[in-house]
C-alpha positions as a Python dict, from the first residue, in 0.01 Angstrom:
ca = {
    (1, 'M'): (0, 0, 0),
    (2, 'P'): (-90, -380, -86),
    (3, 'L'): (197, -629, -101),
    (4, 'L'): (231, -980, -239),
    (5, 'I'): (418, -1213, -4),
    (6, 'D'): (537, -1555, -4),
    (7, 'S'): (321, -1730, 277),
    (8, 'T'): (612, -1970, 364),
    (9, 'T'): (859, -1690, 442),
    (10, 'G'): (643, -1391, 517),
    (11, 'V'): (852, -1185, 282),
    (12, 'G'): (729, -968, 4),
    (13, 'L'): (809, -1067, -353),
    (14, 'Y'): (1058, -813, -504),
    (15, 'E'): (941, -798, -868),
    (16, 'P'): (572, -789, -809),
    (17, 'T'): (646, -512, -539),
    (18, 'A'): (841, -313, -796),
    (19, 'F'): (559, -373, -1052),
    (20, 'S'): (315, -239, -797),
    (21, 'L'): (544, 76, -721),
    (22, 'A'): (563, 125, -1109),
    (23, 'L'): (172, 145, -1122),
    (24, 'R'): (158, 357, -829),
    (25, 'S'): (398, 615, -1001),
    (26, 'T'): (139, 635, -1284),
    (27, 'G'): (-141, 743, -1033),
    (28, 'A'): (-302, 397, -974),
    (29, 'K'): (-481, 396, -656),
    (30, 'R'): (-476, 136, -370),
    (31, 'N'): (-783, -50, -484),
    (32, 'T'): (-631, -82, -837),
    (33, 'L'): (-296, -204, -696),
    (34, 'T'): (-484, -482, -502),
    (35, 'I'): (-655, -590, -815),
    (36, 'A'): (-337, -601, -1011),
    (37, 'L'): (-153, -812, -742),
    (38, 'R'): (-435, -1037, -726),
    (39, 'A'): (-394, -1112, -1089),
    (40, 'V'): (-7, -1136, -1031),
    (41, 'Q'): (-89, -1375, -761),
    (42, 'F'): (-281, -1602, -1015),
    (43, 'L'): (36, -1591, -1223),
    (44, 'Y'): (299, -1698, -941),
    (45, 'E'): (75, -1971, -815),
    (46, 'S'): (35, -2098, -1155),
    (47, 'I'): (404, -2091, -1213),
    (48, 'S'): (469, -2249, -873),
    (49, 'D'): (222, -2535, -970),
    (50, 'A'): (410, -2598, -1281),
    (51, 'G'): (736, -2612, -1086),
    (52, 'F'): (947, -2341, -1228),
    (53, 'D'): (1085, -1998, -1147),
    (54, 'L'): (1014, -1694, -1383),
    (55, 'M'): (1353, -1550, -1327),
    (56, 'E'): (1534, -1879, -1407),
    (57, 'R'): (1333, -1898, -1724),
    (58, 'A'): (1434, -1549, -1827),
    (59, 'K'): (1792, -1639, -1764),
    (60, 'N'): (1754, -1912, -2033),
    (61, 'N'): (1579, -1671, -2279),
    (62, 'D'): (1247, -1817, -2199),
    (63, 'L'): (916, -1719, -2013),
    (64, 'L'): (593, -1927, -2061),
    (65, 'T'): (521, -2214, -2307),
    (66, 'L'): (209, -2200, -2500),
    (67, 'G'): (64, -2484, -2281),
    (68, 'E'): (138, -2281, -1984),
    (69, 'V'): (-36, -1975, -2132),
    (70, 'E'): (-345, -2202, -2179),
    (71, 'A'): (-336, -2346, -1838),
    (72, 'L'): (-303, -1988, -1682),
    (73, 'V'): (-589, -1851, -1898),
    (74, 'A'): (-813, -2144, -1793),
    (75, 'Q'): (-751, -2090, -1421),
    (76, 'C'): (-834, -1717, -1462),
    (77, 'K'): (-1176, -1818, -1556),
    (78, 'Y'): (-1276, -1946, -1212),
    (79, 'F'): (-1267, -1849, -855),
    (80, 'K'): (-982, -1973, -667),
    (81, 'S'): (-1191, -2146, -398),
    (82, 'D'): (-1358, -2369, -679),
    (83, 'L'): (-1034, -2509, -820),
    (84, 'P'): (-914, -2816, -645),
    (85, 'E'): (-576, -2814, -474),
    (86, 'S'): (-241, -2930, -600),
    (87, 'D'): (16, -3042, -367),
    (88, 'N'): (302, -2871, -570),
    (89, 'T'): (164, -2520, -535),
    (90, 'K'): (340, -2268, -337),
    (91, 'T'): (106, -2013, -173),
    (92, 'Y'): (146, -1643, -210),
    (93, 'S'): (-79, -1396, -53),
    (94, 'N'): (-164, -1035, -16),
    (95, 'V'): (-167, -805, 295),
    (96, 'S'): (-535, -753, 189),
    (97, 'A'): (-613, -1116, 329),
    (98, 'I'): (-580, -1296, -1),
    (99, 'G'): (-512, -1657, 85),
    (100, 'G'): (-559, -2013, -49),
    (101, 'K'): (-392, -2206, -316),
    (102, 'L'): (-437, -2195, -694),
    (103, 'R'): (-519, -2532, -821),
    (104, 'R'): (-470, -2729, -1155),
    (105, 'K'): (-794, -2855, -1260),
    (106, 'V'): (-1146, -2725, -1234),
    (107, 'L'): (-1423, -2918, -1073),
    (108, 'Y'): (-1687, -3037, -1291),
    (109, 'G'): (-2000, -2820, -1310),
    (110, 'T'): (-1812, -2530, -1142),
    (111, 'K'): (-1945, -2175, -1249),
    (112, 'P'): (-1684, -1940, -1405),
    (113, 'V'): (-1644, -1592, -1329),
    (114, 'K'): (-1768, -1332, -1540),
    (115, 'N'): (-1582, -1237, -1861),
    (116, 'G'): (-1500, -893, -1721),
    (117, 'T'): (-1329, -1060, -1422),
    (118, 'T'): (-1113, -1299, -1649),
    (119, 'A'): (-1043, -1001, -1875),
    (120, 'S'): (-923, -803, -1574),
    (121, 'R'): (-704, -1066, -1441),
    (122, 'L'): (-540, -1137, -1787),
    (123, 'I'): (-483, -767, -1862),
    (124, 'Y'): (-302, -719, -1541),
    (125, 'I'): (-107, -1044, -1581),
    (126, 'T'): (-6, -928, -1932),
    (127, 'A'): (99, -581, -1797),
    (128, 'Y'): (305, -771, -1530),
    (129, 'I'): (467, -996, -1786),
    (130, 'T'): (541, -683, -2012),
    (131, 'W'): (701, -513, -1715),
    (132, 'F'): (897, -813, -1605),
    (133, 'S'): (1042, -857, -1969),
    (134, 'D'): (1143, -503, -1978),
    (135, 'Y'): (1298, -517, -1639),
    (136, 'V'): (1515, -828, -1684),
    (137, 'F'): (1602, -718, -2049),
    (138, 'M'): (1741, -389, -1889),
    (139, 'L'): (1931, -586, -1622),
    (140, 'K'): (2083, -803, -1904),
    (141, 'T'): (1959, -1113, -1727),
    (142, 'P'): (1875, -1318, -2049),
    (143, 'E'): (2183, -1492, -2194),
    (144, 'N'): (2062, -1372, -2538),
    (145, 'R'): (1859, -1063, -2500),
    (146, 'M'): (1734, -1045, -2856),
    (147, 'E'): (1615, -1421, -2842),
    (148, 'F'): (1444, -1341, -2505),
    (149, 'K'): (1282, -1020, -2659),
    (150, 'T'): (1139, -1244, -2943),
    (151, 'V'): (1006, -1501, -2693),
    (152, 'S'): (847, -1226, -2455),
    (153, 'E'): (667, -1053, -2736),
    (154, 'K'): (506, -1388, -2845),
    (155, 'V'): (411, -1472, -2493),
    (156, 'I'): (258, -1125, -2455),
    (157, 'K'): (80, -1162, -2785),
    (158, 'A'): (-57, -1500, -2688),
    (159, 'L'): (-198, -1358, -2349),
    (160, 'K'): (-359, -1077, -2550),
    (161, 'A'): (-522, -1298, -2803),
    (162, 'R'): (-670, -1500, -2518),
    (163, 'T'): (-802, -1229, -2319),
    (164, 'P'): (-1171, -1211, -2363),
    (165, 'K'): (-1335, -875, -2467),
    (166, 'K'): (-1527, -715, -2178),
    (167, 'S'): (-1888, -735, -2260),
    (168, 'S'): (-2032, -384, -2330),
    (169, 'K'): (-2194, -267, -1996),
    (170, 'K'): (-2561, -215, -1982),
    (171, 'V'): (-2627, 141, -1991),
    (172, 'K'): (-2712, 284, -1649),
    (173, 'K'): (-2984, 538, -1595),
    (174, 'G'): (-3071, 733, -1295),
    (175, 'I'): (-3386, 650, -1096),
    (176, 'T'): (-3729, 800, -1212),
    (177, 'K'): (-3890, 1086, -1012),
    (178, 'K'): (-4153, 853, -908),
    (179, 'Q'): (-3876, 616, -761),
    (180, 'E'): (-3683, 925, -626),
    (181, 'S'): (-3997, 1039, -426),
    (182, 'L'): (-4058, 694, -280),
    (183, 'L'): (-3683, 676, -192),
    (184, 'L'): (-3689, 1010, -7),
    (185, 'E'): (-4021, 902, 161),
    (186, 'V'): (-3906, 568, 309),
    (187, 'V'): (-3559, 698, 423),
    (188, 'G'): (-3720, 959, 635),
    (189, 'P'): (-3614, 868, 1009),
    (190, 'A'): (-3982, 865, 1113),
    (191, 'A'): (-4121, 688, 806),
    (192, 'P'): (-4325, 380, 911),
    (193, 'G'): (-4156, 180, 633),
    (194, 'N'): (-3796, 285, 716),
    (195, 'P'): (-3597, -59, 688),
    (196, 'W'): (-3333, 38, 948),
    (197, 'N'): (-3328, 3, 1327),
    (198, 'G'): (-3205, 265, 1560),
    (199, 'E'): (-3246, 649, 1546),
    (200, 'F'): (-2882, 733, 1460),
    (201, 'V'): (-2872, 477, 1185),
    (202, 'R'): (-3191, 625, 1038),
    (203, 'K'): (-3079, 976, 1054),
    (204, 'R'): (-2727, 882, 911),
    (205, 'N'): (-2877, 689, 616),
    (206, 'N'): (-3112, 968, 528),
    (207, 'L'): (-2822, 1207, 531),
    (208, 'I'): (-2618, 969, 303),
    (209, 'I'): (-2907, 942, 56),
    (210, 'R'): (-2974, 1326, 48),
    (211, 'I'): (-2602, 1392, 0),
    (212, 'L'): (-2566, 1161, -282),
    (213, 'L'): (-2861, 1301, -459),
    (214, 'S'): (-2767, 1647, -377),
    (215, 'F'): (-2401, 1645, -502),
    (216, 'G'): (-2370, 1337, -735),
    (217, 'I'): (-2053, 1236, -552),
    (218, 'R'): (-1922, 873, -543),
    (219, 'K'): (-1945, 675, -234),
    (220, 'G'): (-1570, 687, -191),
    (221, 'E'): (-1597, 1066, -185),
    (222, 'L'): (-1881, 1053, 66),
    (223, 'L'): (-1694, 836, 303),
    (224, 'G'): (-1375, 1049, 262),
    (225, 'L'): (-1539, 1373, 380),
    (226, 'K'): (-1384, 1516, 689),
    (227, 'I'): (-1530, 1777, 937),
    (228, 'K'): (-1270, 2037, 813),
    (229, 'D'): (-1415, 1990, 463),
    (230, 'I'): (-1735, 2137, 571),
    (231, 'S'): (-1778, 2515, 578),
    (232, 'F'): (-2102, 2641, 738),
    (233, 'K'): (-1968, 3005, 683),
    (234, 'D'): (-1989, 2960, 320),
    (235, 'N'): (-2238, 2653, 313),
    (236, 'T'): (-1999, 2451, 107),
    (237, 'V'): (-1828, 2111, 106),
    (238, 'F'): (-1482, 2032, -11),
    (239, 'V'): (-1430, 1699, -195),
    (240, 'A'): (-1069, 1610, -135),
    (241, 'R'): (-821, 1366, -282),
    (242, 'R'): (-626, 1188, -7),
    (243, 'P'): (-450, 857, -125),
    (244, 'D'): (-302, 665, 156),
    (245, 'D'): (-461, 885, 411),
    (246, 'P'): (-259, 831, 749),
    (247, 'E'): (-581, 948, 939),
    (248, 'D'): (-783, 672, 792),
    (249, 'P'): (-787, 340, 995),
    (250, 'R'): (-999, 150, 748),
    (251, 'K'): (-829, -135, 587),
    (252, 'R'): (-990, -61, 249),
    (253, 'Q'): (-972, 330, 236),
    (254, 'P'): (-1242, 517, 23),
    (255, 'E'): (-1095, 702, -258),
    (256, 'A'): (-1184, 993, -458),
    (257, 'K'): (-1132, 905, -836),
    (258, 'T'): (-1201, 1248, -977),
    (259, 'A'): (-1071, 1607, -926),
    (260, 'E'): (-1108, 1807, -604),
    (261, 'R'): (-1381, 2055, -603),
    (262, 'I'): (-1599, 2260, -374),
    (263, 'L'): (-1977, 2214, -388),
    (264, 'P'): (-2261, 2439, -252),
    (265, 'M'): (-2504, 2330, 19),
    (266, 'G'): (-2881, 2447, 10),
    (267, 'P'): (-3042, 2552, 344),
    (268, 'S'): (-3221, 2211, 404),
    (269, 'L'): (-2908, 2011, 357),
    (270, 'V'): (-2714, 2256, 564),
    (271, 'E'): (-2970, 2189, 859),
    (272, 'L'): (-2979, 1818, 809),
    (273, 'L'): (-2592, 1812, 832),
    (274, 'K'): (-2582, 2018, 1133),
    (275, 'Q'): (-2828, 1812, 1326),
    (276, 'Y'): (-2650, 1481, 1217),
    (277, 'L'): (-2313, 1633, 1332),
    (278, 'V'): (-2452, 1677, 1679),
    (279, 'D'): (-2549, 1309, 1706),
    (280, 'R'): (-2234, 1210, 1557),
    (281, 'N'): (-2036, 1380, 1831),
    (282, 'N'): (-2226, 1223, 2108),
    (283, 'L'): (-2037, 902, 1997),
    (284, 'D'): (-1708, 851, 2184),
    (285, 'A'): (-1519, 692, 1892),
    (286, 'A'): (-1661, 948, 1635),
    (287, 'R'): (-1454, 1222, 1832),
    (288, 'R'): (-1132, 1024, 1778),
    (289, 'H'): (-1120, 1071, 1399),
    (290, 'P'): (-1215, 1331, 1151),
    (291, 'F'): (-1443, 1166, 918),
    (292, 'V'): (-1817, 1277, 885),
    (293, 'I'): (-1996, 962, 815),
    (294, 'V'): (-1957, 696, 1071),
    (295, 'S'): (-2106, 369, 1207),
    (296, 'D'): (-2339, 336, 1494),
    (297, 'D'): (-2026, 273, 1710),
    (298, 'G'): (-1861, 595, 1584),
    (299, 'A'): (-1597, 423, 1365),
    (300, 'P'): (-1540, 566, 1010),
    (301, 'L'): (-1816, 398, 787),
    (302, 'A'): (-1689, 106, 557),
    (303, 'L'): (-1744, 100, 197),
    (304, 'N'): (-1914, -217, 205),
    (305, 'S'): (-2172, -68, 462),
    (306, 'V'): (-2278, 169, 191),
    (307, 'D'): (-2336, -129, -51),
    (308, 'Y'): (-2521, -297, 223),
    (309, 'L'): (-2745, 21, 278),
    (310, 'F'): (-2855, -5, -88),
    (311, 'S'): (-2906, -380, -90),
    (312, 'T'): (-3141, -332, 210),
    (313, 'L'): (-3343, -77, 8),
    (314, 'R'): (-3361, -307, -282),
    (315, 'N'): (-3486, -598, -91),
    (316, 'A'): (-3724, -381, 111),
    (317, 'F'): (-3846, -191, -179),
    (318, 'P'): (-3822, -381, -517),
    (319, 'A'): (-3971, -77, -682),
    (320, 'L'): (-3641, 91, -624),
    (321, 'A'): (-3415, -160, -807),
    (322, 'P'): (-3157, -125, -934),
    (323, 'I'): (-3075, 154, -690),
    (324, 'S'): (-2713, 204, -571),
    (325, 'A'): (-2481, 482, -484),
    (326, 'H'): (-2366, 513, -841),
    (327, 'I'): (-2723, 512, -974),
    (328, 'L'): (-2773, 818, -760),
    (329, 'R'): (-2487, 979, -947),
    (330, 'H'): (-2664, 915, -1268),
    (331, 'T'): (-2990, 1060, -1112),
    (332, 'W'): (-2802, 1387, -1013),
    (333, 'N'): (-2698, 1425, -1374),
    (334, 'D'): (-3043, 1388, -1493),
    (335, 'R'): (-3191, 1641, -1253),
    (336, 'F'): (-2897, 1879, -1342),
    (337, 'S'): (-2987, 1850, -1706),
    (338, 'E'): (-3344, 1946, -1637),
    (339, 'V'): (-3245, 2249, -1471),
    (340, 'A'): (-2953, 2355, -1662),
    (341, 'S'): (-3112, 2327, -1998),
    (342, 'K'): (-3329, 2606, -1899),
    (343, 'M'): (-3059, 2825, -1758),
    (344, 'M'): (-2741, 2769, -1955),
    (345, 'N'): (-2626, 2713, -2315),
    (346, 'P'): (-2481, 2381, -2410),
    (347, 'A'): (-2120, 2492, -2350),
    (348, 'E'): (-2195, 2644, -2013),
    (349, 'E'): (-2387, 2333, -1900),
    (350, 'K'): (-2099, 2106, -1992),
    (351, 'K'): (-1838, 2317, -1818),
    (352, 'A'): (-2056, 2332, -1503),
    (353, 'R'): (-2146, 1980, -1505),
    (354, 'N'): (-1773, 1863, -1563),
    (355, 'Y'): (-1675, 2078, -1260),
    (356, 'F'): (-1944, 1951, -1026),
    (357, 'M'): (-1862, 1572, -1131),
    (358, 'G'): (-1489, 1635, -1098),
    (359, 'W'): (-1416, 1574, -1454),
    (360, 'S'): (-1181, 1766, -1683),
    (361, 'E'): (-1307, 2042, -1871),
    (362, 'E'): (-1284, 1855, -2201),
    (363, 'S'): (-1425, 1549, -2063),
    (364, 'E'): (-1711, 1367, -2262),
    (365, 'M'): (-1830, 1162, -1961),
    (366, 'A'): (-2158, 1341, -1936),
    (367, 'E'): (-2280, 1120, -2223),
    (368, 'N'): (-2279, 823, -1996),
    (369, 'Y'): (-2464, 982, -1718),
    (370, 'T'): (-2751, 1157, -1896),
    (371, 'V'): (-2900, 862, -2064),
    (372, 'R'): (-3247, 895, -1895),
    (373, 'F'): (-3280, 1264, -1959),
    (374, 'V'): (-3176, 1233, -2322),
    (375, 'Q'): (-3404, 934, -2382),
    (376, 'E'): (-3717, 1119, -2230),
    (377, 'L'): (-3631, 1425, -2453),
    (378, 'G'): (-3603, 1176, -2748),
    (379, 'Y'): (-3954, 995, -2661),
    (380, 'E'): (-4110, 1344, -2619),
    (381, 'A'): (-3979, 1452, -2972),
    (382, 'M'): (-4082, 1130, -3132),
    (383, 'S'): (-4425, 1157, -2971),
    (384, 'K'): (-4473, 1504, -3105),
    (385, 'M'): (-4344, 1403, -3446),
    (386, 'Q'): (-4590, 1108, -3464),
    (387, 'D'): (-4883, 1355, -3362),
    (388, 'V'): (-4799, 1577, -3651),
    (389, 'M'): (-4765, 1279, -3893),
    (390, 'Y'): (-5121, 1158, -3759),
    (391, 'A'): (-5264, 1497, -3804),
    (392, 'M'): (-5134, 1532, -4163),
    (393, 'G'): (-5280, 1204, -4252),
    (394, 'N'): (-5638, 1282, -4124),
    (395, 'K'): (-5670, 1612, -4304),
}
């Protein structure tokens, strides 16, 4: 579990750790906790820069002044590395290698982070201030608890008012069938245009692409697959949830964000997987852990290696842009819609999709993942409508 520590003492900070545990109890995953603590780090380094202690402020029925809120919000708009140093700042760090000091003034011409990043930082800072206020209130730390309650509510309101709205995300679509055909062609291990070196890497990357297209699973779910999750008796794959897996040596563990489920494998994928496992087991390091997808040295493959796989594809074949692991999840949904619309009624299709995607039965997430299919149906309907109108006008 990530931890925020005082770099001068090497000791974890009590309140941020308690806050992290509170988040953990709600089901927050390791990566979410890391993001939250990075935001809290901004807060604590800003407080240190201003030269006061949050607990001491609370004892005196206070938290942050409006000016301090404004300064904190301003700092959250920039990369830490782009903020000039302040000699007063006490440094805090995270076990996930967060380092460096938070600085007071922004260098001229420095490019700000995206609105979504600023919003995320401020959302978690506000969540921490809310938790901290309740925590000290229950401990009866403030001299005048009602006065402190009023102050904390105003600070929280000020932070929320200054948190930018996350810009609506561009609607993602799956790749077209033409792009899919190109993708499957170029990732073939023997393809002349295959952008990777080494027979094992080519075979593994081909398998990765085909698994993502076949199952529509997330990259974290892909990298979390273990040998025991594969059943060649039933030709199925079990997608499991294993938070803080003691068998996983990766610093940033892949996580399954959705429900556990069993997915069927067709004959072609079964054969491809069997061949890959033979090659995998020839790597000494791969035999020391249970994970299916490995690097060329046998270690469990890292999340950023999957990202690099797709950036390599985008650079080598611009026609595949903006391909990513998540775009292939959208692609699976498009292809499933094409098949299911001919075999199932809408209720059955929704139930099946939600199961395969790991969503709850009542989930409406499908609407976010079937944009291209719905759009193409709409285009076809509009085209037919226009043909009818044109024919009527020419009678």
